[in-house]
C-alpha positions as CSV (number, residue, x, y, z in Angstrom):
1,M,81.0,76.1,-47.4
2,D,84.3,74.3,-47.6
3,K,85.9,76.8,-45.2
4,L,83.1,76.3,-42.6
5,L,83.3,72.5,-42.8
6,T,87.1,72.7,-42.2
7,S,86.4,74.9,-39.2
8,I,84.1,72.1,-37.8
9,S,86.7,69.4,-38.4
10,N,89.4,71.5,-36.8
11,T,87.3,72.0,-33.7
12,L,86.5,68.3,-33.3
13,L,90.1,67.2,-34.0
14,D,91.8,69.5,-31.5
15,G,93.6,67.8,-28.6
16,F,91.9,67.2,-25.2
17,E,94.6,68.8,-23.1
18,N,93.2,71.2,-20.4
19,E,89.7,70.9,-21.7
20,F,87.0,71.7,-19.2
21,I,83.4,72.5,-18.6
22,V,82.0,75.2,-16.3
23,I,78.9,74.4,-14.1
24,N,77.6,77.1,-11.8
25,G,80.9,79.0,-11.9
26,T,83.0,75.9,-11.1
27,K,85.5,74.6,-13.6
28,H,85.7,70.9,-14.1
29,L,88.7,69.6,-16.0
30,L,87.9,66.6,-18.2
31,K,90.3,63.8,-17.3
32,N,91.0,60.3,-18.5
33,E,89.4,58.9,-15.3
34,F,86.6,56.5,-15.7
35,I,85.0,54.0,-13.3
36,A,84.2,50.5,-14.7
37,L,80.7,49.3,-14.6
38,S,79.7,45.6,-14.6
39,K,76.4,43.9,-15.3
40,G,74.0,44.5,-12.4
41,K,71.1,42.6,-10.7
42,N,67.4,42.3,-11.6
43,E,66.1,45.1,-9.4
44,L,62.5,46.5,-9.7
45,L,62.7,49.6,-11.9
46,C,60.2,52.3,-12.7
47,F,60.6,54.4,-15.8
48,I,58.5,57.6,-16.2
49,D,57.9,59.9,-19.2
50,G,55.3,62.4,-20.3
51,G,54.0,63.9,-23.5
52,N,51.6,66.6,-24.6
53,G,50.1,68.1,-27.7
54,E,48.2,71.3,-28.4
55,I,44.5,70.8,-29.5
56,V,43.8,74.5,-30.1
57,G,45.8,77.6,-29.1
58,S,46.7,81.2,-29.7
59,S,49.0,83.7,-28.1
60,A,46.3,84.1,-25.3
61,F,45.4,80.5,-24.6
62,S,46.5,76.9,-25.2
63,L,44.4,73.7,-24.7
64,N,46.6,70.6,-24.4
65,Y,46.2,66.9,-24.1
66,N,48.7,65.4,-21.7
67,K,49.8,61.8,-20.9
68,I,52.1,60.5,-18.1
69,S,53.3,56.9,-18.2
70,Q,54.9,54.7,-15.7
71,V,56.6,51.4,-16.9
72,F,57.8,48.8,-14.5
73,F,60.6,46.2,-15.2
74,S,62.5,43.7,-13.2
75,G,65.7,43.7,-15.0
76,T,64.7,42.8,-18.6
77,K,61.3,41.4,-17.6
78,Y,58.4,43.7,-18.3
79,L,55.9,43.7,-15.4
80,N,53.2,46.3,-16.0
81,S,52.5,49.9,-16.9
82,K,50.2,52.7,-16.1
83,T,49.3,55.8,-18.2
84,E,47.2,58.7,-17.0
85,S,45.9,61.5,-19.1
86,F,44.5,64.9,-18.5
87,F,43.6,68.2,-20.4
88,S,45.3,71.5,-19.5
89,L,44.2,74.9,-20.4
90,S,46.5,77.9,-20.0
91,K,45.2,81.5,-20.3
92,K,47.3,84.6,-20.4
93,T,46.4,88.0,-19.0
94,D,49.2,90.5,-19.3
95,S,52.2,88.7,-17.8
96,T,50.2,86.2,-15.8
97,I,49.2,82.7,-16.9
98,S,46.4,80.8,-15.1
99,F,45.6,77.1,-15.5
100,E,42.5,75.0,-15.6
101,I,42.9,71.2,-15.5
102,D,40.5,68.3,-16.4
103,P,40.3,66.1,-14.4
104,E,40.8,68.8,-11.8
105,K,44.2,69.4,-10.4
106,R,45.5,72.5,-8.6
107,F,48.3,74.6,-10.2
108,D,49.2,78.1,-9.2
109,N,49.4,81.0,-11.6
110,L,52.6,81.3,-13.6
111,N,54.3,84.7,-13.7
112,E,56.9,84.2,-16.4
113,D,57.4,85.5,-20.0
114,V,56.6,82.2,-21.7
115,S,54.1,81.2,-24.3
116,C,50.8,79.6,-23.3
117,Y,51.9,76.4,-25.0
118,D,55.2,76.4,-23.2
119,S,53.4,76.9,-19.9
120,C,51.4,73.8,-20.6
121,C,54.7,71.9,-21.1
122,I,55.8,73.1,-17.7
123,I,52.6,71.8,-16.2
124,R,53.2,68.4,-17.9
125,S,56.7,68.4,-16.3
126,C,55.2,69.0,-12.9
127,A,52.7,66.2,-13.5
128,E,55.6,63.8,-14.2
129,L,57.3,64.7,-10.9
130,D,54.0,64.4,-9.1
131,S,53.4,61.0,-10.7
132,A,56.8,59.8,-9.5
133,T,56.0,60.7,-5.9
134,H,53.3,58.0,-5.9
135,V,55.6,55.2,-6.9
136,S,56.3,52.6,-4.1
137,N,57.7,49.1,-3.7
138,C,60.4,50.0,-6.2
139,S,64.3,50.2,-6.0
140,I,65.0,52.8,-8.7
141,V,62.9,55.5,-10.4
142,V,64.2,56.8,-13.7
143,L,62.8,60.0,-15.1
144,D,63.2,60.8,-18.8
145,G,65.4,63.9,-19.0
146,S,67.5,65.9,-16.6
147,F,66.6,67.3,-13.2
148,D,67.0,70.8,-14.8
149,S,63.5,72.3,-14.8
150,D,61.6,75.5,-14.7
151,K,61.7,77.1,-11.2
152,Y,57.9,76.6,-11.2
153,C,58.5,72.9,-10.9
154,T,60.9,73.2,-7.9
155,P,58.2,72.4,-5.2
156,Y,57.3,69.2,-7.0
157,F,60.9,68.2,-7.4
158,E,61.6,68.9,-3.7
159,K,58.6,66.8,-2.6
160,L,59.8,63.9,-4.9
161,K,63.3,64.2,-3.6
162,Q,62.2,63.9,0.1
163,K,59.9,61.0,-0.7
164,C,62.7,59.1,-2.4
165,I,65.2,59.8,0.3
166,S,62.8,58.7,3.1
167,S,61.6,55.6,1.2
168,Q,65.2,54.7,0.1
169,I,64.2,54.7,-3.6
170,V,67.0,55.8,-5.8
171,L,66.0,58.7,-8.1
172,L,67.8,59.3,-11.4
173,G,67.2,61.6,-14.4
174,L,68.5,60.1,-17.7
175,S,69.1,62.3,-20.8
176,K,69.9,61.0,-24.3
177,T,71.7,64.3,-25.1
178,S,73.4,67.0,-23.1
179,G,73.7,70.7,-23.9
180,I,76.9,71.0,-21.8
181,V,79.7,72.4,-24.0
182,T,83.5,72.5,-23.2
183,N,85.8,75.5,-23.4
184,K,86.9,74.3,-26.8
185,G,83.3,74.3,-28.2
186,R,82.6,70.6,-28.1
187,S,79.9,68.5,-26.5
188,V,81.0,67.0,-23.2
189,S,79.5,63.7,-24.4
190,F,81.7,63.7,-27.5
191,V,84.9,64.5,-25.5
192,L,84.3,61.8,-22.9
193,S,83.5,59.3,-25.7
194,E,86.8,60.1,-27.4
195,L,88.8,60.1,-24.1
196,S,87.4,56.7,-23.2
197,K,88.7,55.2,-26.4
198,T,92.2,56.2,-25.5
199,R,92.0,55.6,-21.8
200,S,95.0,54.3,-19.8
201,N,93.0,53.7,-16.7
202,H,93.6,50.0,-15.9
203,A,90.3,49.9,-14.0
204,L,88.6,49.9,-17.4
205,N,90.5,47.0,-18.9
206,N,87.5,44.7,-18.7
207,T,85.3,43.0,-21.3
208,S,82.2,45.0,-20.5
209,N,83.4,48.4,-21.8
210,M,80.8,50.2,-19.7
211,W,81.8,53.1,-17.6
212,L,80.8,55.9,-15.3
213,Y,82.4,59.4,-15.3
214,S,81.8,61.5,-12.2
215,Q,83.8,64.5,-11.2
216,K,81.5,66.1,-8.5
217,I,79.6,68.1,-11.1
218,I,77.2,69.8,-8.7
219,Q,74.1,71.5,-10.0
220,E,71.3,73.2,-8.1
221,G,70.2,70.6,-5.6
222,F,71.6,67.6,-7.5
223,E,74.7,66.2,-9.2
224,T,75.5,65.1,-12.8
225,C,77.5,62.3,-14.2
226,F,78.0,60.6,-17.6
227,V,77.7,57.0,-18.4
228,K,78.0,54.3,-21.1
229,L,75.6,51.5,-20.3
230,H,76.3,48.9,-22.9
231,P,79.5,47.7,-24.6
232,K,77.9,48.3,-28.1
233,S,76.5,51.7,-27.3
234,E,77.6,54.7,-29.4
235,H,76.0,57.2,-27.0
236,V,77.2,58.8,-23.7
237,L,74.2,59.5,-21.5
238,R,73.9,62.3,-18.9
239,V,72.6,61.0,-15.6
240,D,71.4,63.3,-12.8
241,F,71.3,62.0,-9.2
242,L,70.7,63.2,-5.7
243,S,73.8,64.0,-3.7
244,E,72.2,62.3,-0.7
245,Q,72.1,59.1,-2.7
246,K,75.6,59.1,-4.2
247,E,76.7,56.0,-2.4
248,F,74.0,54.1,-4.3
249,L,74.9,55.5,-7.8
250,H,77.4,52.9,-9.0
251,N,75.2,49.9,-8.2
252,S,72.1,51.6,-9.5
253,L,73.7,52.3,-12.8
254,E,74.8,48.7,-13.1
255,N,71.3,47.5,-12.3
256,I,69.8,49.8,-15.0
257,S,72.3,48.6,-17.5
258,V,70.6,45.2,-17.4
259,N,67.6,47.0,-19.1
260,C,69.9,48.6,-21.8
261,S,70.6,45.7,-24.2
262,D,67.8,46.2,-26.7
263,P,69.3,46.6,-30.3
264,T,66.8,49.5,-30.9
265,F,69.0,51.7,-28.8
266,F,72.0,49.9,-27.2
267,G,72.9,51.6,-23.9
268,Y,69.5,53.2,-23.4
269,P,66.9,51.7,-21.0
270,F,64.1,49.9,-22.9
271,G,61.8,50.9,-20.1
272,L,62.2,54.6,-21.2
273,I,61.6,53.6,-24.8
274,M,58.3,52.0,-23.8
275,A,57.4,55.0,-21.5
276,D,58.0,57.4,-24.4
277,D,55.8,55.3,-26.7
278,F,53.0,55.1,-24.2
279,A,53.2,58.8,-23.3
280,R,53.6,60.1,-26.9
281,V,50.7,62.3,-28.1
282,S,50.5,61.7,-31.9
283,K,49.3,64.0,-34.6
284,Q,46.4,61.6,-35.1
285,D,45.5,62.0,-31.4
286,I,45.4,65.7,-31.7
287,S,43.5,65.7,-35.0
288,E,40.8,63.5,-33.5
289,L,40.6,65.6,-30.3
290,K,40.4,68.8,-32.3
291,A,37.6,67.5,-34.3
292,E,35.8,66.4,-31.2
293,A,36.4,69.8,-29.5
294,L,35.0,71.7,-32.5
295,V,31.8,69.6,-32.4
296,K,31.4,70.2,-28.7
297,L,31.9,73.9,-29.2
298,G,29.0,74.0,-31.6
299,K,28.2,77.5,-32.7
300,H,31.3,78.8,-30.8
301,S,33.7,76.8,-32.9
302,E,34.2,79.5,-35.5
303,I,35.3,82.1,-33.0
304,V,37.8,79.7,-31.4
305,E,39.2,78.9,-34.8
306,E,39.4,82.6,-35.6
307,A,41.4,83.2,-32.4
308,S,43.7,80.3,-33.3
309,K,44.7,81.9,-36.6
310,S,47.0,84.2,-34.7
311,S,49.4,81.3,-34.1
312,D,49.2,79.1,-37.2
313,A,50.6,81.4,-39.9
314,H,53.8,79.4,-40.3
315,S,51.9,76.2,-40.7
316,I,50.0,77.7,-43.6
317,L,53.2,78.5,-45.4
318,D,54.6,75.0,-44.6
319,K,51.6,73.4,-46.3
320,V,52.0,75.7,-49.3
321,K,55.7,75.1,-49.8
322,F,56.2,71.5,-48.5
């Protein structure tokens, strides 16, 4: 193991010269060029997150409980929140997955090679985007996670995009982590964090030590930047934004930074922490819903449980060993 640990250390300790990332075939050289951020104003912010959990499922079907939460803040002041819930059932026939939703919502069939459970996760993502389209009287909407999504979600994202542009609501997608890796095999967040510590850019010689790094990283229908939103933060966050709203990015990030001073997670919006908490589907939730479902199934509960055994073999071994 010593040799492998040395390999990790050597990778992380390598210099930063000519390090780059490749996005959609375009090479972006990582430079010591950061834009300083200052403390913003108390704007009306909406944070949105979703969660789901499987009640019963197999390779042929998956019944999920879903929650979508909206949390509103004015700077650091909590205003209110709203959480909606629904059940989603996916059923696979050959390579086609169909959906049934309660309360009723319309979703087209999915023709992709994914599991029934994963297809319910895609539906939950669509529901998050749909929820955001109904937000009004708000300056900034922040989604948990990136704008990257399954192509099935594209119509929902495009509808939200047009709504935000026409309503002059800034739309952002904020990710705690990023899977983008450089040519030297290092996380882009790690590289930028290290570069910012040795920066020579005088624009960052301020007391806030908050910054924005944006190098026209263009994705499919949006752009990506990286930020540090609190002086004490140890995390570099990925932020996706609409190209059409780039002129509002700097001020919007400063206004979000006002909500990022909670010691629970310096540099991460407390509104998203709350939205995650409200939208989280716990093991207790699933246990109670499964018990309720089996009671309602009555004499058919045994056959449903029998079908579910095709997907719970690993959980049986986990219980035996751990």
